[in-house]
N, C-alpha and C positions, 0 to 999 in steps of 0.2 A: 443511499438514493437520500436520505436525507440532504435540507438544503441548508447551507451557510448562505448568507446571504446570496440567495437567489440561483443557485447554482449545488448540485448536490458534493457532497464530498468526493465522491468518485472524482468529479470533472479537477476540483479543487489538487487531489493528489498528481493528475495527470498533468493540470496544469505546470505542476511545479515540476515532472521532467521535462517536457516539451520547453521550458524555458531555458534549457541546458541541451536543447536541440535532440532530446530523445523523444522522436514522436510515433514510435512503429510498438504498439497495444496488443496486448492479450488478453482476454480480459475470460478471468476464469467462471464460469458461471454456473449456476444452480440452483437452490432457492431465491424463489423472485428473479430469477434470471430475464424472465422474461418482459419485466418493467426493465432493466438494462439494455434489453434487444431493441424494447419498443423506443427508450430515448436515441440512440445511436441513430437508429432506420429511419428517425423522425428529423435528426439533426439538424440537416442543412435546410428543411422547409421552414422549422421554428426558427431559425437564426439569420434568414437571408429576407430579401426582397420578393416574392411569389407573383406572379400573373395565375389565376385560374379564371378561365374561359369555362363559365355555367352551360352545361348541356353538352358538355364532351368529356372528352379523360385527358384534356391540354392542358399539362401545368407547366408554367415557364418560369425555373429558379433564375433571380438575378445574378450577376457578376457584383462580388462583393467580402469585403476580408473580416470576419467577424473574428477574428484572431486565434483561429484554431485549423486552419486553411494547413495542409500536409500530413494531418496526424492520419494513419493509420492504423484501424480500430479493429481488429479480428476477433469475434463472437462466439465463444467456445463452451458448448456445453461439458460441463465435465462432473455431472451428477449430481444431483441432489444432495445426495448424505456421502459424497466423496470429503475426503478428509484432507487437510491440507495441502499433503506431502503428493498426495496421490493427485491432486487437481494439477499441478508443476509436471507431473509424467505423466499427465492428459496431454497437455499440449507439445510436448516434446516437440511434434512433430512442426510445429510454428517458430520456433526456437533455430534460428540458420548459423548463428555465431556461436563460438566457443563461450563468450562471455556471455551472461545476460543479467538485470536485475530483477529483485522482484520485492512486491509488499502488496502490505492489507489491502482493505479496502473500505476502511473507517479508520486511519490516521494520516493526518495532516501536520507536515512537522517542515521547520526548516531545516532540510538537510541539502547542500552542497552538493549534489548528486554524481558532477563532474568531480568534485576532487574524493567523492568515494569510490569510483571507479577509479580512478588514477591511487588511490591508498592499497586498492585491491590486486590490481597488478603489478604492486610493489613489492608486495611480499611473498605472491606467488602460490599464495595457496587454493586450494578448491572451490573457498566459502569466506564469505565478508559480512557479518552481524553489526550493526548496529548496536551500540550498549548508551543506554538512559537512566537516569536518576530521578523517578518522580517526584511531587511534590507531597510531601505527609500531611493527610486527611487529618492531622490534628494538630494546634498550635505547640511548641516547640520551647521549655523553659533551661535555664541556666540557674542551677540554684547554688550558691555560695553560703555557707554557713548559716543557715535557713532562710535566705533571704534571695528572693527571685533577682539574678543581675540583670538577666537578658529576656526578651519575650518574643518570641518570632512565631505570626501567626502562619500557619502552614506553609513552614519553610520546605525548600530541598534538602531531601534527606542525605546523609554524608556518606552511610554505605548502603548497598545492594542495587548495585546495575541489574538493570532490567534488559529484556530482547526489544530495542524500541520500535522491531518492524520494517526497516530497511535492509537489504540482503542485495549482496551481487555474487552469484555461484557459476562456475565453472560448469558445463553442460553437462561431467560425469557423474555430477551431483544426483543427475537422474538416474540414474544407475542403482544408488542408493534406496529408493522408493522401491519397496517389495509391490504393492497394490494399491489400490482404491482408497484400503482403510488404513494407510500409512499415514501419520502427525507427521509433518514437518520439525513441528516444536518437540514432540516427544518420541522421535524415531530418527529423522533425518539431521538433526543440528547435534543429536548426541551423538550417534554414531562419529561425525565430522569432529567432537570434540575430543574424542577418544581416539580418533586418529590422528589427531593433532595438526587438523587440516583448516582451523576454519578461525581466520582471523579476526581482530575486533577494532572498531573506531569508535571513541566515546564523542559525544555529541550530546548539547544540552538544548537546543532548538526543539523542544516535544512537549507538546500537553496531553495527558490522557484526557481521553472523551467519550468514556463506554457507555457513563453512567449520567444522570441531572447536575450529582452532585460536583462529575468535574466538567460539569460545563456542557455535557455532551447532550446525546438520547439515550436512553435505555434501550435495549432491543435483545429479545432473546437470542442463545448461542447459537442457535438454529438458522438465523435470518443473517449473521454472517458472512459476508463472504468473501473470495480472494484466496490467495493469494491472485495481485496480476503481474504478469513481466514486462517488462520493455528491454526490449533490446537497440 
């Protein structure tokens, strides 16, 4: 819920999906879930004109387009200590389609969500993972004959693709989640890789924002929410 440009990071992520027509969201709440719940329960009151009749309970919310009309947001308490795989398993009852998308609550990226889904449908596997190459924390030197020939300040690394956090899953992936202690990263994605059931699409529109040096806000691991699912 840290704000960027006056809006929570989570809002920006959802706005990205909505841009491509995906407006049915399920938010996996845990630590500080009440903050997210409060934000969306009050959303209409805070983003539309309202008339309040003092001395009564009458509150009239006026018509108007705040840009997020049509979003359906399900707020699901998935457990404060539940791991990422367990969170997905716990919202299975809200996932109506065979294919759904999921991401974390702290990563804004320039992802073509429609192209991501089309890629997933094209390869026919159970999962698709976005792969990104983060920027180096250090300046890079190209040295030749004892001389610096090229200097690049914090370039994008040439090797070492990492999990970019935007996924497409078939609902059968939920069957690989054993319990609330199952991690999406350490358990489910590992199983999918071993099964040969995970496709991968590379993207460059991504920037880490976990800690101040990345341009983000540092938070304890326990405070990180997600993943969020969009059907």
